[in-house]
C-alpha positions as CSV (number, residue, x, y, z in Angstrom):
1,M,-6.4,-10.5,2.5
2,A,-3.1,-11.9,1.5
3,T,-0.9,-13.7,4.0
4,D,2.5,-12.4,5.0
5,E,4.3,-14.7,2.7
6,A,2.0,-13.8,-0.3
7,A,1.7,-10.1,0.5
8,P,5.1,-8.8,-0.9
9,K,4.4,-10.6,-4.2
10,V,0.9,-8.9,-4.2
11,I,2.5,-5.5,-3.8
12,R,5.3,-6.1,-6.1
13,E,2.6,-7.3,-9.0
14,Q,0.5,-4.1,-8.4
15,L,3.4,-2.0,-8.6
16,Q,4.9,-3.6,-11.7
17,Y,1.9,-4.2,-13.9
18,R,-0.5,-1.3,-12.4
19,E,-3.4,-3.6,-12.4
20,K,-6.9,-2.1,-13.2
21,D,-9.0,-4.5,-11.9
22,E,-10.8,-3.3,-8.6
23,G,-10.4,-6.7,-7.1
24,Q,-6.8,-6.5,-7.5
25,Q,-6.3,-3.2,-6.4
26,L,-8.2,-4.1,-3.2
27,L,-5.8,-7.1,-2.6
28,F,-2.8,-4.7,-3.0
29,L,-4.3,-2.4,-0.4
30,Q,-4.9,-5.4,1.9
31,A,-1.5,-6.7,1.4
32,I,0.2,-3.9,3.0
33,Y,-0.9,-4.6,6.7
34,P,0.5,-8.2,6.7
35,A,3.7,-7.2,5.0
36,C,4.4,-4.5,7.6
37,L,3.4,-6.9,10.4
38,A,5.6,-9.6,9.0
39,A,8.5,-7.0,8.8
40,R,8.0,-6.1,12.4
41,E,7.9,-9.4,13.6
42,R,11.3,-10.0,12.0
43,G,12.4,-7.2,14.0
44,E,12.6,-5.0,10.9
45,D,11.3,-1.4,10.6
46,T,11.3,-1.4,6.8
47,L,9.8,-3.2,3.9
48,E,12.9,-2.9,1.9
49,P,14.3,-4.7,-0.1
50,R,11.2,-6.6,-0.6
51,C,9.1,-3.5,-1.4
52,C,10.0,0.1,-1.9
53,K,7.8,2.4,0.4
54,A,7.9,5.3,-1.7
55,A,6.7,3.1,-4.8
56,V,3.8,1.7,-2.7
57,V,2.9,5.1,-1.5
58,K,2.9,6.5,-5.1
59,R,0.7,3.8,-6.1
60,I,-1.9,4.5,-3.7
61,V,-1.9,8.1,-4.5
62,E,-2.3,7.0,-8.1
63,L,-5.4,4.7,-6.9
64,I,-6.9,7.7,-5.1
65,E,-6.6,9.8,-8.2
66,E,-8.2,7.0,-10.5
67,L,-11.1,6.5,-8.1
68,P,-14.5,6.4,-10.2
69,S,-17.0,9.1,-8.9
70,D,-19.5,6.5,-8.3
71,S,-17.2,4.1,-6.2
72,P,-18.1,3.5,-2.5
73,P,-16.1,6.1,-0.5
74,C,-16.4,4.6,2.7
75,A,-14.9,1.1,1.9
76,V,-12.3,2.4,-0.3
77,L,-11.3,5.1,2.0
78,A,-11.1,2.6,5.0
79,N,-8.7,0.6,3.0
80,F,-6.4,3.5,1.9
81,L,-6.3,4.8,5.5
82,T,-5.3,1.5,7.0
83,A,-2.6,1.0,4.2
84,V,-1.2,4.5,4.8
85,S,-1.6,4.0,8.5
86,N,0.7,0.9,8.4
87,L,3.1,2.3,6.2
88,S,3.6,5.6,8.5
89,T,5.4,3.0,10.9
90,M,7.8,1.9,8.4
91,K,11.0,3.3,7.4
92,P,12.5,5.2,5.4
93,A,10.3,8.5,5.9
94,L,8.4,10.0,2.9
95,E,9.8,12.6,1.0
96,P,8.0,15.8,1.9
97,D,6.7,16.5,-1.3
98,L,5.0,12.7,-1.6
99,E,3.6,13.1,1.9
100,I,1.8,16.6,1.3
101,H,0.5,14.8,-2.2
102,L,-0.8,11.9,0.1
103,L,-2.7,14.0,2.5
């Protein structure tokens, strides 16, 4: 899992390069918790300007849609749910269309 210092970098790299490597995608999902935690510890309720919450959620949706049919659903789903759960506590609120698409 990425440290709170490395987490924003891991997130930005995944958003910029749309890495297809499964390990990098997993690091991206696992980096969301430390990024949210670090923001809360600083007394902030947003990931911005370090990361754009909407862009992170859009990438999560893309990853869900790109999942191969033979991927282990429990492990992948657990990481998606953890990432989305952590993002749900951060501002700004998601646009309704993006939230519906995610659900």
